N, C-alpha and C positions, 0 to 999 in steps of 0.2 A: 266428518271434515275433510272437505275435499284439501289436496295439496297442488300446491303452485310451485314452479322450479322458476325463478328468475337470474336469467344471464344476463352479465353487464349490469348486475343490477346498484352498481355505482355511480351511473352516468347518471345524467341531469332527466331523462326519460324514466329509469329504472329507480331513481329513488322517490320521483312522484309515484310510480306503479306501488311499489311500499307501502307508500301512506296510504294510499286508497285503498288499497287491501287490505290493510290495517283496520280501517275505517268502518270496513265492509264486516269484520268481526268474525267471518264463518269461512278462512282460511286460513290453512297449515302453510307457513309461508318458509320457502328454502331460498336465499340470496347467494349467488352466484358471482366472482368479480376477482379479479389478478391483485395481489398484496401489492397495496402501494400506498404511500402516505394521504393521497387524496380521495382514494377508496375506503380506506381505514376512519379517514376524518368523517365521511359524510354519511358512514353506514355506523357509525359509534352508539349514535342515539337510539337505532331499533335493534342492538344487537341482545337486549335480553326478551323480546318480542319474536325473532324470527331465527330460523336457522341459517346462521352465519357464517357461509364456507370460501377460503380463499383458495382458489385453484387456478390452472388450466383447461381450457375444453379440449387442445391436445391431448390431455390425460386420460386416454381409453379408458380406464380401468376407472378413474373418477367419475366418468362421465355413465360410465356401467349403472355404477353403485346408485348416483343421483336419480338418473331417470328411471330407474325400476317401480319404483313407486309414487310418483307422482300423475296426478289429473292430469294438469294444465302444464305445459313448458311456454315462457312467454321471452322468446329469444332477440334480446337486444344489444348481445355482444359483438362486438366489431372495432376494426380500427376504421378512424375515420377522415375525409379528406381535412388540411392538404396531403397529412404524411401517407394515408391510403395512395395517393397519385402519384407522389413522390420515388416512394420505392414501390415499383411495379409488381413484387413476388413477393409483401406484404400480406395484403388483402389475400392472395391466396392461400398462403401458409395458416394464415391466424383466422381467417373469416371463414374461406371456403374447407380447408380441413378440421376446424374445429365444430362445422354444422354437419360434416361428414360423420364425425364421429358421434355427434350426437342422434344423428338420425340411425346411425346402426345400432345405438343403443335402445333407440326404440323400437326399431323392428325386433330385436333379439329378444328384448323383454319386457316391451310393454307397449304393443303395437296398437293399443285402444287409446295410449295418450294423443290430446289434443295440442298440438304445436302453433305458434301464433309469430309469425318470425318479423322482424321490420326491417322491409325491405327499403327503397330509396325510389324517388319521382325521379331522381336524376336518370334512370335509366332509360327515358324515354328521348334523350338527348337534345338536339338543338331544334325545337319544335316551340312555338308561342302556347299554342293551348295543346292540351291531351288530354285523354280518355285513359282507361283500363284496357284498350282495344288497341291502342296507339301503337303501331311499330316502333319497336328502339330504332335511333337514328345514331350510333355509336362510333366512333373510332377506334382503334385499337389501342389507341394512348389514354384512353377512358377506362383507367384499371380498375377502379373502384366501380363505378357502373357496371361494368363489365362482368365482375366477379358477383357481384348483387344479383345480375339477371342472370348469371351459371347456377347461383344457389336457391334462385327459385324454381328453375328447371329441375332439378336435384329433388328438391321437395315435393315439387308437385307428381313428380313419379315414383318418389319412395315411400311417402308419408299419406297414412289413411285420412285422417285425421287433421285437417291444418286449413290455416286464412293466411294469405301474404298481404301485409298491410304497410303500403309506400307511403312513406313518409317525405315531405319536400324540406324547406329549409326549418329548421327548429327554432324557436327564440328562446334564448334562454341567457344565463347571465355570464356574460364574456368568461368573468372570472373563472369560471368553472372548466375553461379551455375549448369548450363543445361549439361555438359559435362559430358559423361557418362566413371568412370574409372573402373566399374566392368566388363571388357570384359577379356576373357584369352588372355594371352598375345602374345600365336604364332599362334590366330584364323587368317585366311584372312580375313579383312574387305575390304567390299565395302561399302564405305559410301557416304554421301553427306552432303554439305556445308547448313548450315541455311538460306543464300544467295539465293543457288540453289531452297532451299524447298521453300521459302517464293514465288519466283518468278513462280515456278510450280502449286501453287492453285490458283495463279492469272491468269497464261495463260489457265487454267483446266476451267474456264469462258465461254472461249469461244469455247469448245468443248465438252459441255454435253452429244449431241447425241452421240457422239462413245467413251464417257466413261462410260453412265448411265447403274446402275445396273451389273458392274463389279468392282472386285478388280485388285490392279496394285501393280505391286513394285517399287516405286520411288527411283530409285539410282543414285549416281554420275557417275558410268561406270569404266571403265578401269584407269583413269584419278585420279579416288579417291581411288584406291584399294589398299594395300599394309598390312602387317600384324599389328595385334594392338602394338606387340612391337615398330615396327618403329614407327608410328604415333604416339603412348605415347612417344618417345625419342624426339623426335621434339620436342612436346608441352612442355615438361617439359624445355627444351632446353632454350623454348622461354619466357614461360611464370613463369617457375619455380615452387617450390615445393608447393603445397597447402594443406590446412588442411583436405579438403575434400578427396584429393590422398590419403595421409595418414589414414585417416580414413577408406576408400573402402580398402586400402591394406591390412590392419590389420584385419579388423572386417568384411566386405562385402565378400558374396560369387558371384568368378566370375560367374554371371548366366544370363548378358546380351546378351544372342547369336548373332552371328554375320557370315554372308554367305556370299559367292559371288552369283549372279541370273543368271539362264541360260536365263531367260526373260527380262532381264537388259535395254535392248534398246525400249522394246515395247512402255513404256510409251513418251521416249523421242521423238521416230520416230512422235508422236502426238503433243507432247507442245513444242518440242525444248527448255525446260529450262535450259541446262546445258551449264555453264559458266566459271565454277569453275575445279579446279585441286588440288591435295595436297601442289603445289607449290604453287599456286595463294592463298590459306588458309593459309599458313605459313608466307606469304608476310603481307598478312592484319593483321594478328595476331600481328607481329611485329612492324607493323605500329600504331596500339591501346594499346599498353602495352608500359606503362610507369613504371621508376624507378622497384622498385620489383628486385635489385642488389642482396640482402639478399639470397632470395626465390631463383635466378637462381644458388647462389653459394651453397646452401644448396641441389641442385636438383644434382650437378653433379657425387655424389655417384652412383646414381641411374640410370643416363643415362650411366653411365660408364659399370654399371652392364648390362642394356638392350642391349647394343651395342655390348657388349663381345658375350654374347649369340646368339646374332642375328648373327654373323658371323659363 
């Protein structure tokens, strides 16, 4: 039985990766995440079916022990915006150093292991359209994107077997804390749902020959494309106003770059991972959001403004 290590397993994509790995029934799964209330709550249901480990990727002894006997590593762990862009040293200390420890362990103990790295399409910067060959256009203040790009270069230079999967805006339930609000309202967004992103990484395990040593844009295609203004209005209508949205609106730069992608379908042709659309995402969100009547009422003025400008 092949062994799979998933870092950042308690995140919205990580939980979906575990769900789909278990449905395959042919992998021994090790899930790694930091111990906190959120990760414990989300991973609790799987604890008897996987090897669940709470720890820090900056612990080199732990990483050596974990990497030693795993065939695949799905590396999802990392600090997300806007925190990653507010505290400029945080991505360097956690994301880069943690990945560096992971790579050192691979090269020392398991050089044939296959690494899947979840990067970000924000590395392309301020361009409306992009493909995997687009030259990044970033400023020195784009801490999150610059760190992702730096990690990509490290992986490409040090790892034998790898795939770099660049993810765009990931549509998830805002209560999980992963929804990105720091996107310019009029940006044309080609997103992906956390459900499709999770299945993508599991499907990729069966296609390593086609994917090896390449970068890929992993998006939801035309069915998950619209302006961010339209997407945000629908999320606020269903979920209501949140403190995170207000905080972002008032204090955070809109620097989570979004685009449409000229090579959008390349990875889909290989992995066939798409099952979602914006409509199915909204329907799923409605089913999982209960209560929040006051939050939805308070969101109405914001939705009205968004819809007026959309027209």
